[in-house]
All heavy atoms as an XYZ file, in Angstrom:
971
protein
N      25.852    216.482     67.414
C      25.372    215.372     67.960
C      23.881    215.137     67.365
O      23.528    214.005     67.236
C      25.275    215.465     69.453
C      26.648    215.373     70.153
S      27.752    213.989     69.634
C      26.652    212.529     69.828
N      23.263    216.264     67.058
C      21.888    216.208     66.600
C      21.939    215.466     65.260
O      21.178    214.560     64.904
C      21.204    217.562     66.499
C      21.070    218.142     67.880
C      19.938    217.526     65.721
C      20.603    219.531     67.903
N      22.898    215.850     64.374
C      23.028    215.280     63.079
C      23.429    213.833     63.196
O      22.867    212.971     62.386
C      23.950    216.113     62.211
N      24.295    213.482     64.126
C      24.725    212.197     64.234
C      23.587    211.236     64.639
O      23.472    210.152     64.079
C      25.873    212.059     65.247
N      22.740    211.724     65.529
C      21.585    210.893     66.034
C      20.556    210.848     64.883
O      20.024    209.776     64.648
C      21.050    211.495     67.272
C      21.833    211.232     68.492
O      22.481    210.298     68.486
N      21.774    212.152     69.473
N      20.338    211.840     64.245
C      19.244    211.996     63.184
C      19.552    211.096     62.003
O      18.735    210.432     61.421
C      18.942    213.417     62.758
C      17.870    213.516     61.772
C      17.385    214.942     61.570
N      16.800    215.389     62.751
C      16.815    216.705     63.094
N      17.395    217.615     62.308
N      16.401    217.122     64.199
N      20.950    211.133     61.584
C      21.293    210.467     60.314
C      22.052    209.215     60.638
O      22.687    208.683     59.743
C      22.036    211.408     59.396
C      21.133    212.620     59.024
C      21.463    213.901     59.571
C      19.998    212.490     58.247
C      20.676    214.931     59.172
C      19.237    213.481     57.913
C      19.473    214.757     58.331
O      18.725    215.849     58.049
N      22.065    208.763     61.870
C      22.848    207.563     62.224
C      24.263    207.622     61.801
O      24.716    206.649     61.274
C      22.079    206.341     61.679
C      22.517    205.012     62.417
O      22.933    205.132     63.484
N      22.365    203.948     61.713
N      24.958    208.683     62.082
C      26.385    208.826     61.757
C      27.208    208.372     62.882
O      26.853    208.573     64.048
C      26.674    210.343     61.418
C      25.831    210.912     60.306
S      25.961    212.726     60.219
C      27.735    213.072     60.067
N      28.361    207.849     62.565
C      29.274    207.435     63.584
C      30.281    208.483     63.927
O      31.128    208.817     63.030
C      30.005    206.056     63.180
C      30.897    205.568     64.256
O      31.417    206.223     65.093
N      31.090    204.223     64.152
N      30.270    209.050     65.090
C      31.257    210.115     65.467
C      32.032    209.652     66.689
O      32.527    210.469     67.396
C      30.352    211.472     65.753
C      29.686    212.014     64.485
C      29.401    211.235     66.875
N      32.189    208.397     66.758
C      32.942    207.811     67.980
C      34.424    208.395     67.931
O      34.910    208.720     69.049
C      33.026    206.340     67.867
C      31.716    205.703     68.265
O      30.850    206.386     68.861
O      31.589    204.558     67.972
N      35.111    208.558     66.762
C      36.433    209.068     66.821
C      36.520    210.552     67.345
O      37.370    210.863     68.038
C      37.046    209.057     65.362
C      37.261    207.668     64.908
O      37.542    206.766     65.753
N      37.233    207.445     63.620
N      35.369    211.294     66.955
C      35.456    212.679     67.452
C      35.201    212.740     68.971
O      35.798    213.534     69.660
C      34.330    213.521     66.689
C      34.676    213.586     65.181
C      34.068    214.856     67.318
C      33.569    214.150     64.309
N      34.227    211.872     69.465
C      33.960    211.811     70.853
C      35.163    211.331     71.603
O      35.458    211.857     72.742
C      32.760    210.933     71.104
C      31.430    211.461     70.549
C      30.362    210.464     70.857
C      31.119    212.773     71.171
N      35.906    210.315     71.095
C      37.119    209.958     71.831
C      38.177    210.988     71.804
O      38.868    211.115     72.822
C      37.687    208.674     71.103
C      36.811    207.465     71.299
O      36.045    207.377     72.243
N      36.877    206.470     70.332
N      38.270    211.795     70.791
C      39.229    212.838     70.718
C      38.974    213.886     71.839
O      39.910    214.495     72.290
C      39.233    213.541     69.378
C      40.245    214.639     69.169
C      40.217    215.061     67.744
N      41.055    216.186     67.584
C      41.037    217.089     66.548
N      40.082    216.856     65.685
N      41.858    218.058     66.458
N      37.666    214.206     72.155
C      37.348    215.242     73.048
C      36.773    214.556     74.369
O      36.051    215.253     75.078
C      36.250    216.205     72.548
C      36.854    216.965     71.368
C      36.612    216.550     70.063
C      37.657    218.031     71.573
C      37.100    217.237     68.938
C      38.110    218.806     70.582
C      37.923    218.465     69.242
N      37.163    213.414     74.693
C      36.642    212.641     75.812
C      36.827    213.410     77.131
O      36.000    213.474     77.930
C      37.274    211.258     75.938
C      36.621    210.392     77.025
C      37.136    209.012     76.852
O      37.947    208.628     76.014
O      36.638    208.199     77.685
N      38.012    214.019     77.325
C      38.246    214.700     78.500
C      37.379    215.898     78.749
O      36.863    216.168     79.781
C      39.770    215.203     78.566
S      40.288    215.974     80.099
N      37.271    216.593     77.631
C      36.372    217.913     77.657
C      34.869    217.471     77.933
O      34.182    218.085     78.705
C      36.394    218.665     76.358
C      37.732    219.469     76.232
C      38.842    218.460     75.592
O      38.693    217.280     75.378
O      39.934    219.121     75.311
N      34.428    216.343     77.241
C      33.163    215.876     77.461
C      32.850    215.411     78.814
O      31.821    215.634     79.488
C      32.823    214.784     76.426
C      32.690    215.314     75.022
C      31.458    214.066     76.749
C      32.679    214.346     73.928
N      33.817    214.651     79.525
C      33.647    214.213     80.803
C      33.533    215.408     81.779
O      32.943    215.197     82.898
C      34.756    213.224     81.164
O      35.992    213.919     81.230
N      34.148    216.480     81.464
C      34.077    217.589     82.391
C      33.044    218.707     81.995
O      32.993    219.768     82.580
C      35.481    218.378     82.453
C      36.471    217.462     83.059
O      36.130    216.730     84.068
N      37.780    217.478     82.508
N      32.140    218.334     80.969
C      31.275    219.315     80.517
C      30.303    219.878     81.523
O      29.816    221.020     81.427
C      30.520    218.751     79.258
C      29.971    219.835     78.376
C      29.489    217.726     79.695
C      29.586    219.394     76.976
N      29.824    219.067     82.426
C      28.785    219.559     83.352
C      29.348    220.224     84.627
O      28.573    220.454     85.496
C      27.895    218.342     83.770
C      28.583    217.191     84.351
N      29.440    216.327     83.657
C      28.658    216.870     85.613
C      30.002    215.531     84.556
N      29.576    215.807     85.748
N      30.623    220.541     84.559
C      31.192    221.194     85.787
C      31.165    222.667     85.689
O      31.722    223.435     86.577
C      32.703    220.745     85.916
C      32.801    219.331     86.349
O      31.902    218.762     86.937
O      33.882    218.734     86.047
N      30.410    223.203     84.723
C      30.293    224.703     84.594
C      29.434    225.186     85.727
O      28.264    224.785     85.856
C      29.718    225.058     83.264
C      30.680    224.735     82.132
N      31.655    225.474     81.784
C      30.579    223.724     81.343
C      32.251    224.981     80.740
N      31.649    223.863     80.465
N      29.932    226.105     86.577
C      29.121    226.760     87.604
C      29.467    228.296     87.522
O      30.364    228.674     86.897
C      29.483    226.169     88.982
O      30.863    226.361     89.218
C      29.066    224.727     89.006
N      28.730    229.003     88.299
C      28.956    230.424     88.329
C      27.775    231.196     88.682
O      26.758    230.643     88.994
N      27.832    232.489     88.519
C      26.748    233.363     88.872
C      25.686    233.154     87.783
O      25.973    233.019     86.662
C      27.195    234.780     88.862
C      28.289    235.065     89.951
C      26.081    235.763     89.116
C      28.895    236.372     89.864
N      24.440    233.046     88.385
C      23.359    232.797     87.340
C      22.982    234.085     86.553
O      22.460    235.008     87.157
C      22.124    232.307     88.113
C      20.969    231.800     87.255
C      21.375    230.534     86.502
O      22.287    229.838     86.978
N      20.798    230.313     85.306
N      23.405    234.138     85.373
C      23.004    235.206     84.441
C      22.304    234.660     83.271
O      22.084    233.474     83.145
C      24.286    235.934     83.954
O      25.074    234.997     83.163
C      25.174    236.428     85.117
N      21.827    235.613     82.407
C      21.214    235.054     81.187
C      22.164    234.169     80.379
O      21.739    233.184     79.773
C      20.706    236.282     80.368
C      19.449    236.905     80.902
O      18.799    236.345     81.695
N      19.172    238.059     80.530
N      23.415    234.673     80.258
C      24.416    233.833     79.569
C      24.572    232.494     80.222
O      24.702    231.444     79.561
C      25.744    234.601     79.570
C      25.728    235.765     78.581
O      24.900    235.842     77.747
O      26.693    236.539     78.765
N      24.639    232.418     81.545
C      24.716    231.068     82.291
C      23.470    230.312     82.059
O      23.651    229.083     81.820
C      24.910    231.413     83.804
C      25.209    230.158     84.544
C      26.530    229.504     84.103
O      27.510    230.156     83.853
N      26.530    228.184     83.993
N      22.266    230.876     81.918
C      21.152    230.100     81.685
C      21.161    229.471     80.221
O      20.853    228.299     80.055
C      19.936    230.999     81.838
C      18.580    230.206     81.691
C      18.359    229.267     82.682
O      18.667    229.373     83.873
N      17.664    228.076     82.259
N      21.648    230.248     79.352
C      21.755    229.753     77.996
C      22.816    228.671     77.938
O      22.575    227.638     77.248
C      22.249    230.872     76.990
C      21.080    231.896     76.771
O      19.903    231.560     76.858
N      21.454    233.071     76.360
N      23.861    228.784     78.670
C      24.886    227.733     78.709
C      24.331    226.493     79.352
O      24.499    225.322     78.779
C      26.120    228.159     79.453
C      26.954    229.317     78.663
C      27.084    226.998     79.788
C      27.947    229.954     79.489
N      23.568    226.672     80.413
C      22.921    225.495     81.030
C      21.919    224.743     80.120
O      21.931    223.569     80.041
C      22.179    225.907     82.314
C      23.133    226.319     83.415
O      24.285    225.846     83.464
N      22.644    227.117     84.341
N      21.164    225.587     79.386
C      20.218    225.018     78.470
C      20.916    224.171     77.316
O      20.553    223.106     76.928
C      19.299    226.084     77.850
C      18.351    226.644     78.813
O      17.930    225.976     79.845
N      17.836    227.897     78.562
N      21.913    224.815     76.742
C      22.792    224.136     75.769
C      23.409    222.822     76.348
O      23.455    221.815     75.664
C      23.824    225.072     75.193
C      23.171    226.193     74.330
C      24.179    227.183     73.955
O      25.393    227.087     74.237
N      23.788    228.119     73.085
N      23.874    222.904     77.601
C      24.608    221.748     78.226
C      23.600    220.682     78.390
O      23.841    219.542     77.998
C      25.114    222.206     79.539
C      25.706    221.110     80.446
C      26.861    220.489     79.720
C      26.036    221.714     81.790
N      22.345    220.944     78.791
C      21.337    219.929     79.041
C      21.039    219.290     77.603
O      20.864    218.094     77.541
C      20.049    220.539     79.606
C      18.869    219.615     79.412
C      20.207    220.785     81.068
N      20.970    220.053     76.559
C      20.712    219.525     75.204
C      21.870    218.614     74.681
O      21.599    217.581     74.188
N      23.121    219.064     74.941
C      24.240    218.201     74.606
C      24.239    216.927     75.306
O      24.478    215.824     74.725
C      25.570    219.021     74.706
C      26.778    218.092     74.650
C      25.686    220.096     73.761
N      23.978    216.926     76.599
C      24.044    215.766     77.371
C      22.903    214.761     76.868
O      23.087    213.562     76.819
C      23.837    216.046     78.889
C      25.034    216.678     79.533
C      24.605    217.207     80.935
C      26.247    215.735     79.622
N      21.766    215.328     76.506
C      20.689    214.533     76.014
C      21.086    213.865     74.708
O      20.857    212.585     74.508
C      19.456    215.399     75.770
O      18.437    214.697     75.122
N      21.756    214.605     73.853
C      22.166    214.068     72.492
C      23.207    212.953     72.717
O      23.313    211.983     72.091
C      22.573    215.170     71.495
C      21.534    216.090     71.067
C      20.449    215.462     70.233
O      20.758    214.369     69.654
O      19.300    215.913     70.288
N      24.174    213.301     73.617
C      25.216    212.286     73.945
C      24.674    211.003     74.559
O      25.014    209.918     74.155
C      26.217    212.941     74.909
C      27.216    213.971     74.326
C      27.948    214.616     75.474
C      28.184    213.264     73.359
N      23.664    211.149     75.382
C      22.998    210.004     75.971
C      22.288    209.184     74.883
O      22.475    207.954     74.798
C      21.973    210.469     77.007
N      21.572    209.844     73.988
C      20.850    209.207     72.918
C      21.827    208.479     72.031
O      21.631    207.354     71.625
C      20.024    210.191     72.184
C      19.176    209.599     71.061
C      17.933    208.924     71.497
O      17.300    209.454     72.560
O      17.580    207.862     70.960
N      22.964    209.183     71.660
C      23.943    208.606     70.758
C      24.565    207.272     71.366
O      24.582    206.330     70.747
C      25.021    209.619     70.504
C      26.072    209.077     69.593
C      25.936    209.161     68.225
C      27.303    208.663     70.119
C      26.926    208.645     67.419
C      28.291    208.104     69.226
C      28.191    208.122     67.921
O      29.128    207.662     67.052
N      25.032    207.362     72.573
C      25.697    206.239     73.251
C      24.767    205.059     73.454
O      25.142    203.955     73.131
C      26.331    206.627     74.560
S      27.614    207.841     74.464
N      23.521    205.429     73.896
C      22.613    204.306     74.146
C      22.159    203.562     72.814
O      22.049    202.392     72.779
C      21.373    204.886     74.767
C      21.500    205.334     76.258
C      20.317    206.109     76.786
C      21.758    204.074     77.267
N      21.971    204.367     71.740
C      21.715    203.788     70.431
C      22.839    202.972     69.841
O      22.467    202.114     69.014
C      21.222    204.909     69.520
O      22.353    205.639     69.011
N      24.017    203.086     70.370
C      25.224    202.307     69.873
C      25.580    201.232     70.868
O      26.652    200.676     70.658
C      26.263    203.278     69.590
C      26.009    203.902     68.206
C      26.893    205.084     67.949
N      26.687    205.671     66.608
C      25.446    206.120     66.211
N      24.409    206.186     66.899
N      25.335    206.661     64.898
N      24.700    200.965     71.826
C      25.031    199.911     72.856
C      26.074    200.333     73.856
O      26.546    199.391     74.566
N      26.444    201.582     73.951
C      27.357    202.049     75.027
C      26.418    202.413     76.220
O      26.391    203.595     76.519
C      28.265    203.125     74.489
C      28.991    202.833     73.256
C      29.667    204.027     72.563
O      29.526    205.141     73.055
N      30.313    203.847     71.498
N      25.914    201.451     76.841
C      24.873    201.690     77.775
C      25.393    202.438     79.137
O      24.750    203.355     79.611
C      24.170    200.527     78.191
C      23.567    199.851     76.967
C      23.903    198.477     76.639
C      22.571    200.448     76.193
C      23.385    197.917     75.471
C      22.022    199.874     75.115
C      22.445    198.637     74.730
O      21.926    198.014     73.597
N      26.512    202.015     79.631
C      26.997    202.640     80.735
C      27.309    204.056     80.617
O      26.863    204.950     81.440
C      28.330    201.933     81.271
C      28.810    202.466     82.650
C      30.030    201.518     83.137
O      30.022    200.364     82.818
O      30.853    202.185     83.830
N      28.018    204.423     79.522
C      28.314    205.781     79.108
C      27.002    206.641     78.893
O      26.897    207.711     79.336
C      29.202    205.836     77.924
C      29.885    207.150     77.603
C      30.665    207.047     76.360
C      32.117    206.974     76.610
N      32.923    207.066     75.309
N      26.063    205.947     78.113
C      24.897    206.707     77.754
C      24.041    206.889     79.043
O      23.506    208.115     79.195
N      24.005    206.042     79.968
C      23.108    206.246     81.173
C      23.831    207.305     82.084
O      23.115    208.145     82.640
C      23.004    204.929     81.960
C      22.476    205.180     83.431
C      22.162    204.017     81.235
N      25.105    207.372     82.096
C      25.792    208.432     82.873
C      25.470    209.846     82.316
O      25.103    210.658     83.011
C      27.298    208.279     82.818
C      28.088    209.076     83.721
C      29.599    208.907     83.703
N      30.145    209.252     82.407
C      30.909    208.465     81.729
N      31.247    207.327     82.024
N      31.312    208.994     80.501
N      25.486    209.990     80.882
C      25.105    211.243     80.325
C      23.613    211.584     80.667
O      23.304    212.692     80.929
C      25.363    211.255     78.809
C      26.799    211.253     78.444
C      27.294    210.437     77.484
C      27.624    212.254     78.943
C      28.609    210.536     77.036
C      28.867    212.381     78.549
C      29.416    211.403     77.568
N      22.808    210.478     80.595
C      21.358    210.669     80.809
C      21.107    211.127     82.230
O      20.354    212.182     82.381
C      20.646    209.362     80.594
C      19.184    209.455     80.562
C      18.640    208.632     79.451
C      18.601    208.838     81.888
N      21.756    210.553     83.248
C      21.549    210.977     84.676
C      22.096    212.291     84.922
O      21.509    213.095     85.650
C      22.122    209.889     85.577
C      21.386    208.565     85.599
C      22.126    207.536     86.445
C      19.935    208.686     85.990
N      23.268    212.611     84.350
C      23.853    213.989     84.480
C      22.987    214.999     83.903
O      22.782    216.031     84.480
C      25.233    214.030     83.838
C      26.351    213.292     84.652
O      26.123    212.865     85.715
O      27.439    213.103     83.979
N      22.377    214.782     82.755
C      21.489    215.691     82.094
C      20.292    215.890     82.914
O      19.743    217.015     82.962
N      19.696    214.790     83.366
C      18.509    214.908     84.167
C      18.714    215.756     85.429
O      17.916    216.594     85.739
C      17.973    213.454     84.524
C      16.675    213.436     85.375
S      15.511    212.674     84.427
C      14.100    212.767     85.530
N      19.896    215.455     86.081
C      20.170    216.148     87.298
C      20.318    217.719     86.969
O      19.833    218.491     87.706
C      21.619    215.628     87.828
C      21.732    215.804     89.244
C      22.998    215.057     89.710
N      22.992    213.565     89.610
C      23.631    212.866     88.785
N      24.556    213.375     88.036
N      23.563    211.572     88.769
N      20.989    218.035     85.840
C      21.213    219.371     85.517
C      19.801    220.087     85.125
O      19.574    221.198     85.460
C      22.166    219.553     84.310
C      22.589    220.904     83.930
C      23.428    221.451     85.072
C      24.115    222.779     84.568
N      24.986    223.385     85.547
N      19.014    219.230     84.434
C      17.624    219.864     84.092
C      16.834    220.172     85.320
O      16.149    221.162     85.408
C      16.875    218.738     83.278
O      17.511    218.519     82.075
N      16.986    219.360     86.421
C      16.303    219.616     87.666
C      16.891    220.857     88.295
O      16.159    221.758     88.734
C      16.408    218.431     88.659
C      15.481    217.271     87.990
C      15.918    218.789     90.059
C      15.780    216.004     88.718
N      18.183    221.017     88.312
C      18.772    222.170     88.891
C      18.311    223.546     88.229
O      18.152    224.421     88.943
C      20.356    222.099     88.810
C      20.855    221.021     89.710
C      21.002    223.366     89.174
C      22.323    220.579     89.563
N      18.251    223.428     86.940
C      17.856    224.686     86.238
C      16.294    224.797     86.015
O      15.821    225.691     85.341
C      18.529    224.803     84.910
C      18.210    223.762     83.852
C      20.094    224.889     84.998
C      18.775    223.963     82.438
N      15.652    223.838     86.569
C      14.198    223.882     86.472
C      13.551    223.815     85.076
O      12.610    224.577     84.691
C      13.476    225.004     87.228
C      13.781    224.989     88.773
O      13.771    223.889     89.338
N      14.067    226.094     89.341
N      14.128    222.945     84.268
C      13.708    222.848     82.785
C      12.823    221.601     82.660
O      13.290    220.495     82.365
C      14.983    222.740     81.942
C      14.553    222.766     80.433
O      13.438    222.658     80.170
O      15.586    222.975     79.713
N      11.574    221.789     82.797
C      10.537    220.734     82.779
C      10.530    220.081     81.461
O      10.436    218.814     81.370
C       9.208    221.277     83.119
C       8.061    220.208     83.398
C       6.872    220.827     83.867
O       6.686    222.052     84.000
O       5.928    220.036     84.119
N      10.783    220.829     80.419
C      10.748    220.174     79.078
C      11.898    219.195     78.854
O      11.700    218.126     78.352
C      10.851    221.332     77.994
C      10.721    220.898     76.610
C      10.629    222.014     75.601
N      11.172    221.656     74.352
C      12.127    222.257     73.718
N      12.607    223.395     74.175
N      12.602    221.866     72.604
N      13.064    219.589     79.390
C      14.172    218.694     79.204
C      14.113    217.477     80.171
O      14.444    216.341     79.763
C      15.523    219.437     79.699
O      15.788    220.411     78.795
N      13.471    217.593     81.332
C      13.200    216.431     82.175
C      12.227    215.494     81.438
O      12.429    214.237     81.440
C      12.638    216.992     83.512
C      13.586    217.705     84.300
C      12.077    215.720     84.344
C      13.106    218.400     85.538
N      11.221    216.004     80.763
C      10.384    215.126     79.977
C      11.119    214.405     78.884
O      10.985    213.207     78.560
C       9.269    215.938     79.366
C       8.212    215.200     78.503
C       7.590    214.018     79.282
C       7.180    216.108     77.949
N      11.945    215.118     78.242
C      12.798    214.476     77.136
C      13.655    213.421     77.680
O      13.775    212.387     77.146
C      13.743    215.577     76.528
O      14.642    215.080     75.690
N      14.200    213.550     78.899
C      15.055    212.550     79.475
C      14.184    211.296     79.856
O      14.524    210.195     79.742
C      15.794    212.978     80.681
C      17.045    213.820     80.266
C      17.033    215.195     80.428
C      18.137    213.218     79.826
C      18.191    215.956     80.045
C      19.246    213.971     79.385
C      19.269    215.330     79.535
O      20.360    215.952     79.105
N      12.970    211.578     80.375
C      12.117    210.491     80.721
C      11.721    209.615     79.478
O      11.601    208.397     79.540
C      10.724    211.016     81.194
C      10.800    211.527     82.653
C       9.462    212.146     83.073
N       9.551    212.593     84.369
C       8.724    213.398     85.017
N       7.715    213.926     84.216
N       8.836    213.734     86.201
N      11.618    210.294     78.274
C      11.389    209.592     77.052
C      12.495    208.717     76.691
O      12.345    207.485     76.311
C      10.930    210.472     75.996
C       9.614    211.179     76.172
C      10.951    209.842     74.578
C       9.301    212.351     75.356
N      13.675    209.161     76.909
C      14.859    208.401     76.642
C      14.972    207.232     77.449
O      15.239    206.065     77.059
C      16.170    209.317     76.610
C      16.121    210.345     75.559
C      17.375    208.370     76.483
C      17.336    211.368     75.715
N      14.720    207.408     78.767
C      14.795    206.321     79.722
C      13.780    205.257     79.355
O      14.167    204.103     79.434
C      14.513    206.907     81.200
C      14.346    205.729     82.109
C      15.742    207.682     81.639
N      12.547    205.668     79.053
C      11.552    204.721     78.658
C      11.969    203.873     77.398
O      11.768    202.683     77.381
C      10.214    205.260     78.419
C       9.740    205.924     79.813
C       8.256    206.060     79.859
O       7.588    205.532     78.943
O       7.770    206.506     80.824
N      12.647    204.537     76.480
C      13.014    203.776     75.283
C      14.161    202.817     75.525
O      14.246    201.785     74.919
C      13.484    204.849     74.222
C      13.693    204.368     72.914
C      14.058    205.336     71.873
N      13.265    206.504     71.916
C      13.759    207.738     71.864
N      15.039    208.017     71.707
N      12.954    208.811     71.897
N      14.971    203.060     76.467
C      16.172    202.221     76.742
C      16.157    201.590     78.175
O      17.163    201.021     78.610
C      17.530    203.017     76.655
C      17.684    203.506     75.189
C      17.422    204.764     74.798
C      18.165    202.578     74.239
C      17.691    205.235     73.488
C      18.406    202.999     72.930
C      18.144    204.299     72.656
O      18.363    204.755     71.276
N      14.973    201.488     78.854
C      14.919    201.010     80.177
C      15.362    199.637     80.408
O      15.922    199.327     81.423
C      13.505    201.215     80.728
C      12.396    200.375     80.159
C      11.103    200.642     80.784
O      11.027    201.238     81.824
N      10.069    200.131     80.143
N      15.261    198.818     79.435
C      15.741    197.376     79.549
C      17.297    197.316     79.591
O      17.806    196.279     80.104
C      15.173    196.500     78.518
C      15.515    196.809     77.150
C      14.916    195.945     76.145
C      15.189    196.458     74.640
N      14.370    195.712     73.731
N      17.942    198.341     79.266
C      19.342    198.302     79.329
C      20.077    199.045     80.447
O      21.235    199.058     80.666
C      20.024    198.943     78.000
C      19.453    198.237     76.747
C      18.592    198.822     75.901
C      19.880    196.890     76.466
C      18.124    198.260     74.811
C      19.417    196.285     75.293
C      18.477    196.942     74.545
N      19.201    199.590     81.248
C      19.593    200.479     82.406
C      19.850    199.544     83.619
O      18.874    198.742     84.017
C      18.540    201.602     82.704
C      19.050    202.374     83.925
C      18.475    202.452     81.517
N      20.970    199.547     84.285
C      21.156    198.749     85.517
C      20.366    199.164     86.563
O      19.951    200.315     86.726
C      22.711    198.833     85.787
C      23.791    198.325     84.772
C      25.150    198.620     85.229
C      23.481    196.769     84.512
N      20.195    198.296     87.613
C      19.334    198.589     88.703
C      19.797    199.807     89.481
O      18.930    200.609     89.874
C      19.326    197.298     89.544
N      21.084    199.937     89.706
C      21.522    201.105     90.480
C      21.163    202.456     89.758
O      20.719    203.469     90.408
C      23.080    201.115     90.602
C      23.567    199.966     91.358
C      23.861    198.793     90.447
O      24.405    199.025     89.279
O      23.591    197.641     90.786
N      21.291    202.436     88.488
C      21.051    203.628     87.639
C      19.472    203.870     87.730
O      18.987    204.978     87.762
C      21.478    203.518     86.252
N      18.634    202.786     87.642
C      17.201    202.946     87.679
C      16.799    203.477     89.074
O      15.945    204.425     89.035
C      16.539    201.539     87.582
C      16.445    201.142     86.079
C      15.717    199.807     85.883
C      15.681    199.258     84.539
N      14.993    198.045     84.428
N      17.557    203.154     90.111
C      17.148    203.686     91.427
C      17.477    205.220     91.464
O      16.648    206.003     91.874
C      17.964    202.943     92.485
O      17.591    201.588     92.489
C      17.619    203.568     93.914
N      18.650    205.569     90.862
C      19.004    206.965     90.834
C      18.049    207.729     89.968
O      17.610    208.816     90.362
C      20.408    207.182     90.346
C      20.957    208.583     90.454
C      22.338    208.737     90.067
O      23.095    207.754     89.864
O      22.764    209.901     89.947
N      17.662    207.158     88.838
C      16.766    207.820     87.965
C      15.395    208.032     88.693
O      14.809    209.140     88.647
C      16.434    206.989     86.687
C      15.250    207.479     85.899
C      15.331    208.638     85.134
C      14.126    206.794     85.940
C      14.184    209.088     84.540
C      12.950    207.232     85.209
C      13.072    208.452     84.545
O      11.987    208.817     83.857
N      14.884    207.064     89.400
C      13.676    207.183     90.064
C      13.662    208.126     91.148
O      12.660    208.921     91.390
C      13.086    205.761     90.580
C      12.629    204.854     89.495
N      11.611    205.102     88.595
C      13.143    203.672     89.048
C      11.438    204.162     87.760
N      12.392    203.285     87.995
N      14.797    208.259     91.860
C      14.957    209.321     92.881
C      14.926    210.729     92.228
O      14.359    211.560     92.735
C      16.358    209.123     93.575
C      16.295    207.921     94.484
O      15.213    207.355     94.838
N      17.414    207.468     94.804
N      15.595    210.897     91.126
C      15.606    212.152     90.367
C      14.224    212.463     89.940
O      13.828    213.643     90.003
C      16.622    212.127     89.178
C      18.084    212.126     89.598
C      18.975    211.965     88.328
C      18.455    213.501     90.199
N      13.556    211.530     89.384
C      12.162    211.720     88.841
C      11.245    212.067     90.008
O      10.480    212.937     89.838
C      11.743    210.449     88.109
C      10.403    210.623     87.468
C       9.888    209.354     86.699
O      10.152    208.299     87.194
O       9.293    209.543     85.691
N      11.325    211.411     91.105
C      10.485    211.721     92.211
C      10.753    213.185     92.689
O       9.912    213.924     92.969
C      10.760    210.762     93.398
O      10.222    211.040     94.505
N      12.035    213.584     92.715
C      12.326    214.894     93.188
C      11.803    215.855     92.173
O      11.237    217.003     92.563
C      13.882    214.974     93.286
C      14.283    216.429     93.729
C      14.156    216.790     95.078
C      14.911    217.312     92.866
C      14.606    218.029     95.557
C      15.290    218.628     93.288
C      15.142    218.976     94.612
O      15.503    220.139     95.034
N      11.904    215.615     90.842
C      11.400    216.521     89.844
C       9.905    216.620     89.916
O       9.226    217.746     89.818
C      11.847    216.067     88.473
N       9.271    215.538     90.149
C       7.718    215.624     90.390
C       7.351    216.504     91.492
O       6.386    217.194     91.416
C       7.260    214.158     90.587
C       5.854    214.008     90.197
C       5.254    212.501     90.253
N       6.023    211.640     89.366
C       6.690    210.596     89.734
N       6.678    210.235     91.037
N       7.361    209.876     88.860
N       8.052    216.391     92.628
C       7.719    217.238     93.768
C       8.066    218.749     93.362
O       7.244    219.573     93.829
C       8.559    216.932     95.001
C       8.091    215.630     95.609
C       8.792    215.443     97.032
N      10.271    215.560     97.013
C      11.127    214.504     96.856
N      10.566    213.209     96.738
N      12.333    214.675     96.905
N       8.964    219.029     92.587
C       9.223    220.405     92.200
C       8.128    220.985     91.215
O       7.722    222.159     91.408
C      10.494    220.502     91.403
C      11.900    220.543     92.309
C      13.024    220.477     91.293
C      11.842    221.699     93.121
N       7.640    220.190     90.300
C       6.829    220.649     89.270
C       5.318    220.421     89.490
O       4.550    221.057     88.805
C       7.274    220.180     87.924
C       8.591    220.686     87.522
C       9.645    219.788     87.507
C       8.814    221.987     87.177
C      10.916    220.231     87.125
C      10.060    222.452     86.870
C      11.187    221.630     86.858
N       4.947    219.483     90.347
C       3.564    219.054     90.332
C       2.999    219.256     91.742
O       3.412    219.229     92.770
C       3.325    217.782     89.856
C       3.888    217.521     88.458
C       5.068    216.813     88.182
C       3.244    218.174     87.388
C       5.496    216.583     86.988
C       3.768    218.059     86.089
C       4.910    217.342     85.888
O       5.399    217.133     84.584
C-alpha cells in the first residue's frame, strides 16, 4: 500500500481480491503481548495506507471507513503518532467526508485529546 500511494499505482484488483480479509482486518484481539502490540501497530499503518489510497481515488465512503477504524484502533493502543497521521489525512480530505463521519471523527478526536493532553 505504501508503494501504491507513493507511486500512484492502481491496486484495485488486488484489494478487490482480498476484500473479505481487508474488511475483517481490524477484528484481531487477544492478550496484549509484544507481538500483539506489533500487530496492532502494523494494523494501524495498513488502515492508514488503505484510507489514503481509497480517498485519493475518490472512494470516499470506503476511505473514511478505513480512516475512522484506524483512528479508533490508534486510540485503543495509545499511539499518538498515528492519531496525528489520521488527523492530517482528515484535514486533507475533509471536504469529502460526510457529516456523520465528521461527527464520529470529532468525537474520536475529542476522546484522544482527553487521553493525551
